[in-house]
Every structure is written in structure tokens, then in C-alpha cells.
C-alpha positions as CSV (number, residue, x, y, z in Angstrom):
1,M,121.6,129.2,97.2
2,S,118.2,127.9,98.2
3,Y,115.1,128.8,96.4
4,H,112.5,131.1,97.8
5,Q,109.7,132.8,96.0
6,I,109.8,136.4,94.9
7,T,108.4,138.8,97.4
8,A,106.1,141.8,96.7
9,A,109.1,144.1,97.4
10,E,111.1,142.2,94.8
11,R,108.3,142.5,92.3
12,Y,108.3,146.3,92.8
13,T,112.1,146.3,92.1
14,L,111.6,144.1,89.1
15,S,108.9,146.3,87.7
16,V,111.1,149.5,88.1
17,L,114.1,147.8,86.5
18,R,112.0,146.6,83.6
19,Q,110.7,150.1,83.0
20,Q,114.3,151.3,82.8
21,G,114.8,148.8,80.0
22,L,117.2,146.3,81.7
23,T,117.3,142.8,80.5
24,A,116.4,139.8,82.6
25,A,120.0,138.9,83.1
26,A,120.9,142.5,84.3
27,I,117.8,142.5,86.6
28,A,118.9,139.1,88.0
29,R,122.4,140.4,88.8
30,V,120.9,143.5,90.6
31,M,118.5,141.4,92.5
32,G,120.8,138.5,93.3
33,R,118.6,136.0,91.5
34,H,119.1,133.7,88.6
35,R,118.0,135.1,85.3
36,S,115.6,132.2,84.7
37,T,113.8,133.1,87.9
38,I,113.3,136.6,86.6
39,G,112.2,135.3,83.2
40,R,109.7,132.9,84.7
41,E,108.3,135.6,87.0
42,V,107.7,138.0,84.1
43,H,106.3,135.3,81.8
44,R,103.9,134.0,84.5
45,N,102.7,137.3,85.8
46,R,102.5,139.6,82.8
47,S,99.3,141.2,81.7
48,T,97.3,139.0,79.3
49,S,96.0,142.0,77.4
50,D,99.2,143.7,76.4
51,G,102.0,141.6,77.9
52,T,103.4,144.3,80.2
53,Y,104.6,143.5,83.7
54,R,102.6,145.4,86.3
55,I,103.4,144.9,90.0
56,D,99.8,144.9,91.3
57,L,98.6,142.4,88.6
58,A,101.7,140.3,89.1
59,D,101.2,140.1,92.8
60,W,97.6,139.2,92.4
61,Y,98.4,136.4,89.9
62,A,101.1,135.0,92.2
63,R,98.9,135.1,95.3
64,G,96.1,133.4,93.4
65,R,98.3,130.6,92.2
66,R,99.8,130.1,95.7
67,S,96.4,130.0,97.4
68,H,95.3,127.2,95.0
69,S,98.5,125.2,95.3
70,R,98.5,121.7,96.9
71,R,100.5,123.0,99.8
72,N,97.6,125.0,101.0
73,W,95.0,122.3,101.2
74,H,93.0,122.4,104.4
75,F,90.6,119.7,105.1
76,G,88.5,120.3,108.1
77,P,87.0,118.0,110.8
78,E,83.9,117.3,108.7
79,T,86.1,116.1,105.8
80,W,88.0,113.7,108.1
81,A,84.8,112.5,109.7
82,L,83.5,111.5,106.3
83,V,86.8,109.8,105.4
84,R,86.8,108.0,108.8
85,A,83.2,106.8,108.3
86,R,84.2,105.3,105.0
87,L,87.3,103.7,106.5
88,A,85.0,102.2,109.3
89,D,82.9,100.7,106.5
90,Q,86.0,98.9,105.3
91,W,86.6,101.1,102.2
92,S,90.2,101.6,101.0
93,P,91.7,105.1,100.6
94,E,91.6,104.6,96.9
95,Q,87.9,103.7,96.9
96,I,87.1,106.7,99.2
97,A,89.0,109.2,97.0
98,G,87.5,107.8,93.8
99,R,84.0,107.8,95.1
100,L,84.1,111.2,96.6
101,Q,85.5,112.7,93.5
102,R,83.0,110.9,91.3
103,E,80.2,112.2,93.4
104,G,81.6,115.7,93.2
105,R,81.7,116.0,97.0
106,L,85.4,116.3,97.5
107,S,88.7,116.2,95.6
108,I,91.1,114.3,97.8
109,S,93.8,111.9,96.8
110,H,94.3,108.5,98.3
111,E,97.8,109.5,99.3
112,T,96.4,112.3,101.4
113,I,94.2,109.8,103.2
114,Y,97.1,107.5,103.7
115,R,99.2,110.4,105.2
116,Y,96.3,111.2,107.5
117,I,96.3,107.5,108.6
118,W,100.1,107.5,109.1
119,L,99.9,110.7,111.1
120,D,97.3,109.1,113.4
121,R,99.5,106.1,113.9
122,A,102.6,108.3,114.5
123,E,100.6,110.2,117.2
124,G,99.5,107.0,118.9
125,R,95.9,107.0,117.7
126,H,94.7,103.8,116.0
127,P,92.6,104.5,112.9
128,V,90.0,101.9,112.0
129,S,91.3,98.5,110.8
130,A,90.4,99.0,107.1
131,A,93.3,101.4,106.8
132,A,95.7,98.7,107.8
133,R,95.4,97.1,104.4
134,G,97.5,99.9,102.9
135,P,101.2,100.7,103.0
136,Q,102.8,100.9,106.4
137,A,103.7,104.2,107.9
138,A,106.0,106.4,105.8
139,P,108.0,108.6,108.1
140,Q,108.7,111.2,105.5
141,A,105.0,111.6,104.8
142,V,104.3,112.1,108.4
143,R,106.9,114.8,108.7
144,A,105.5,116.6,105.7
145,L,102.1,117.0,107.5
146,R,103.6,118.6,110.6
């Protein structure tokens, strides 16, 4: 059984079953989920004021966390232009990431910069020579960006 996140429809079902007084284990059996999945969902997305599980609030919390997750980073062309300019000046990805974060301009990891370089290499583009100082192309990292 592979993991997938709880949907809004499942949150509605969870809310109704909780209102009926079912335990997390009973709800999990009805929904075809593991009881710890149900327990985590309720714990993470309950109301901070009174601890109750409300579907609208739970969905809002979950969407907020998901939109801020690392999977949803989107660096635009202006970000990559800045990174490429620093690479052209012979900066390493570690130096670029550290300086941009210290300046408060951008929070990007050196690994993300390396993945960008590896993707360029995999697609036949040749990034500036400073990037060649780092690790060689990692195929799994390239596949993760596609």
C-alpha cells in the first residue's frame, strides 16, 4: 500500500466519523487507512483554540503546509540569472547559497544549485566552468527535477 495524502473528501468523512464518536482505529478501518495516518491528521490539523477537528480548518492547515513544502519551490528566471552570474564570477554553489541567504535576498540550498547545474548538463547545455568544481552529475537528482 503506497502512501498518498488525505484528500478533502476524506477529511469530510473523517470529520463525520469523529463526530459520531469513533476511535482513530475504527475510522482507519472504515477509510482503508492506517490508524497512525488518522491520528497524525487529527493531531496536525485540529483547532488550536479548543482541539476539535473541523474540516474547513483542517483543509486550510494542510494546504498551507503543502504550499510551503520544499517540493513546491519555484525559482524563476531571475533567480537562475542571479545564480548563473555568480557562477560566471567563479563562485561555488556553497558560496552563492551562503551569501544570498546572509544578504536576505534568497533562501536556496547549494544542493538545489548543483541540481540545476546537473540538469543543464543532462540537457546538453554547458553551465559556466566554476560549477565544474563540484560533484559530477547525479542522475537521481536530475530525474527529481523533471
